[in-house]
C-alpha positions in Angstrom: 75.0 -29.3 18.8 75.0 -29.5 15.1 71.6 -31.0 15.1 69.9 -27.7 15.9 71.7 -25.6 13.4 69.5 -23.5 11.2 69.7 -23.9 7.5 69.1 -21.0 5.2 66.9 -22.8 2.8 64.3 -24.3 5.3 61.2 -23.0 3.4 60.2 -22.7 -0.2 62.0 -20.0 -2.1 60.2 -16.7 -2.6 58.9 -16.2 -6.1 61.0 -13.8 -8.0 59.1 -11.0 -9.8 59.0 -11.5 -13.5 58.0 -9.4 -16.4 54.6 -11.1 -16.4 54.0 -10.1 -12.8 51.4 -7.4 -13.0 50.2 -4.9 -10.5 47.0 -6.9 -9.8 48.9 -10.0 -8.7 51.1 -7.9 -6.4 47.9 -6.3 -4.9 46.3 -9.8 -4.4 49.5 -11.0 -2.7 49.4 -8.0 -0.3 45.7 -8.5 0.4 46.3 -12.1 1.4 48.6 -11.0 4.2 46.9 -10.5 7.6 45.7 -7.0 8.2 46.2 -6.9 12.0 48.1 -8.8 14.6 46.9 -12.0 16.2 44.5 -11.2 19.0 45.6 -11.9 22.6 44.1 -14.7 24.5 42.0 -12.2 26.5 40.6 -10.7 23.3 39.9 -14.1 21.7 38.0 -15.3 24.8 36.0 -12.1 25.0 35.1 -12.4 21.3 34.0 -16.0 21.9 31.9 -15.0 24.9 30.3 -12.3 22.8 29.3 -14.8 20.1 27.9 -17.2 22.7 26.2 -14.6 25.0 25.5 -11.9 22.6 24.1 -8.6 24.0 20.7 -7.7 22.6 19.0 -4.3 22.3 15.8 -3.9 24.3 13.8 -4.4 21.1 15.7 -7.6 20.2 15.4 -8.9 23.7 11.6 -8.4 23.7 11.3 -10.1 20.3 13.5 -13.0 21.5 11.5 -13.4 24.7 8.2 -13.3 22.8 9.4 -15.9 20.4 10.5 -18.2 23.2 7.2 -17.7 25.1 5.3 -18.5 21.9 7.3 -21.7 21.3 6.8 -22.7 25.0 3.0 -22.1 24.7 2.8 -24.1 21.5 4.8 -27.0 23.1 2.5 -27.1 26.1 -0.6 -26.7 23.9 0.5 -29.6 21.7 1.2 -31.8 24.7 -2.2 -31.0 26.2 -4.1 -31.5 23.0 -2.3 -34.8 22.1 -4.6 -37.2 23.9 -6.6 -39.5 21.5 -9.9 -38.6 23.2 -9.4 -34.9 22.5 -8.3 -35.5 19.0 -11.5 -37.6 18.4 -13.6 -34.9 20.0 -12.0 -32.2 17.8 -12.6 -34.3 14.7 -16.3 -34.9 15.8 -16.9 -31.2 16.3 -15.1 -30.2 13.0 -17.2 -32.5 10.9 -20.6 -31.1 12.0 -22.2 -27.7 11.8 -22.2 -25.9 15.1 -24.3 -22.9 16.1 -21.7 -21.9 18.6 -19.3 -20.8 15.9 -21.5 -17.8 15.4 -21.9 -16.9 19.1 -19.1 -14.4 19.4 -19.8 -12.5 16.2 -23.5 -12.3 17.0 -22.8 -11.1 20.6 -20.7 -8.3 19.2 -23.5 -7.4 16.8 -26.1 -7.5 19.5 -23.9 -5.3 21.7 -23.5 -2.8 18.9 -27.3 -2.7 18.4 -27.8 -2.2 22.1 -26.0 1.1 21.9 -29.0 2.4 19.9 -31.1 2.1 23.1 -31.3 5.9 23.6 -32.7 6.3 20.1 -34.9 3.2 19.8 -35.5 1.5 23.2 -37.5 -1.4 21.6 -34.5 -2.5 19.6 -32.5 -2.9 22.8 -35.2 -5.1 24.4 -35.5 -7.2 21.2 -31.7 -7.6 20.9 -31.4 -8.7 24.5 -34.1 -11.3 24.1 -32.5 -12.5 20.9 -29.1 -12.7 22.7 -30.6 -14.9 25.5 -32.4 -17.1 22.9 -29.2 -17.6 21.0 -27.2 -18.5 24.1 -29.9 -21.1 25.0 -29.6 -22.5 21.4 -25.8 -22.8 21.8 -26.2 -24.6 25.1 -28.7 -27.0 23.5 -26.3 -27.6 20.6 -23.6 -28.3 23.2 -25.9 -30.9 24.8 -26.4 -32.5 21.4 -22.7 -32.5 20.7 -21.9 -34.1 24.0 -24.6 -36.8 23.7 -23.5 -37.7 20.1 -19.8 -37.7 21.1 -20.3 -40.0 24.1 -21.8 -42.6 21.7 -18.8 -42.3 19.3 -16.3 -42.4 22.2 -18.0 -45.6 23.6 -17.8 -47.2 20.2 -14.2 -46.3 19.4 -12.5 -46.1 22.8 -14.7 -47.9 25.3 -12.5 -47.4 28.4 -11.4 -43.8 27.6 -12.0 -41.3 30.4 -14.4 -38.4 29.8 -13.2 -36.1 32.5 -13.0 -32.6 31.3 -14.2 -33.4 27.8 -17.6 -31.7 28.1 -16.1 -28.3 28.8 -13.5 -28.9 26.1 -16.3 -29.7 23.6 -18.2 -26.6 24.4 -15.1 -24.5 24.3 -14.1 -25.9 20.9 -17.6 -25.6 19.5 -18.0 -21.8 20.3 -14.6 -20.8 18.8 -14.6 -19.3 15.4 -13.4 -22.1 13.1 -10.6 -20.0 11.5 -9.0 -19.2 14.8 -9.0 -22.7 16.3 -5.7 -24.2 17.5 -4.8 -26.9 16.6 -6.2 -26.2 13.1 -9.1 -28.4 12.0 -8.0 -31.5 10.1 -11.3 -32.2 8.6 -14.0 -30.2 6.8 -17.6 -30.1 7.5 -19.5 -33.2 6.4 -16.3 -35.4 6.1 -16.2 -38.8 7.7 -13.8 -39.3 10.5 
């Protein structure tokens, strides 16, 4: 059984303190030692689970859910908007001037003016007539957009389906340009 006999010098010798050994090096050596005992298996697994499934406060959980929901909406929006017909339609709408861009701000203005009906009843009647005329102008502009786009679509993608593109065109044309998603790639007047 001499094979398993322990020898006294199995590791490197401990450095002997010298006169050059200062207090700082002794403090560094003490700090290098572990401050607490090795965690048990149960503690290590609990710490690992805590890192993987961290507990969130209510505020953090709401922020995380909001972020995930926003990412999901953007993924589905990008998938829905990725068809080449819709991309061509968006470019066609972005390169022309649309009356519909001013529909929402003008309706808010007309609504604000209509509150003056008690003081000046004629202004309410005039603003209502102007509102209906503006809506008719937007619908006529939507008709012109659709007619022009069908020609462009027939020239560039002859066998592309047009199902759902009319409402998509009207929806895109009445949105305020700054708030459109996906963002406009082209400016007004540019060739596409």
